[in-house]
TIKERO-672540 format. One record per residue (C-alpha): x, y, z. Coordinates in steps of 0.02 Angstrom, whole numbers, plus 50000, padded with zeros to 5 digits. Example, Ala and Ser with C-alpha at 12.3 -4.5 7.8 and 13.67 -1.06 7.14 Angstrom:
REM residues 2
506154977550390 506844994750357 
//
This chain:
REM residues 101
499494985651500 500024997051359 500144992151175 502034989651180 501914978051331 500614967451241 501734966351088 503234961251191 502174947851277 501674940551108 503374942751027 504894941451142 506134955751144 507464945151057 506354943750904 505874962150906 507624968950936 508384964850766 507854970950595 507404957750467 508524966250338 509724980950326 510264991150176 511775002450189 512585014050063 514025024150133 513485031350299 511615029850268 510725014350332 508935008050322 508374994750444 506824985050391 505744978350531 504454964450517 502854966850615 501414954950641 499784964250662 497964959450670 497844965350490 499274954050436 501134955850409 501854973250390 503584980850369 504244997050442 505865005850398 507015016350506 508295027350420 509915032650506 511515041650467 513095034550543 514425046450609 515985045450713 516175054750877 517985052250926 518275033450926 516425029150942 515215026350798 513475033550829 511845035150735 510765050350698 509075052750616 509565070050555 510145072050375 511065086250290 510885092250113 512265080750050 511445065550131 509745067250049 510035059249879 510905044249958 509505042950087 508235042849945 509195028849858 509285018450017 507415020950045 507075015949864 508064999949890 507124996550053 505474998949963 506014986849825 506574973849951 504924974750047 503924974049886 504884958649829 504574949949996 502714953349980 502694946349803 503624930549853 502454926749998 500954916549944 499274923949987 498204914450110 497454900150013 498114906549848 499634907749738 500934921249718 500164937149646 500554940949465 500474959749442 501414959849278 499814960849175 
//
């Protein structure tokens, strides 16, 4: 059994098929995925650009020059969201980390 099959056995497809959070500015979208690993909880991000092909909306992972600054902003917001989630989650057997010092 491959790694993906093992993951799907542990975590049903319905749980894996939706991102935990999405951030969208204009036509640029970041989907944040929650993953449970042996090392603990992790987040991954996929970045897409929405475009219209006739009457159908599609997604691409290719970005042009004019998309790059907005893509960077969306990724910055995704990073901030993930960081905030990590700070709000109590450590095992401990309290919320205080990194303000």
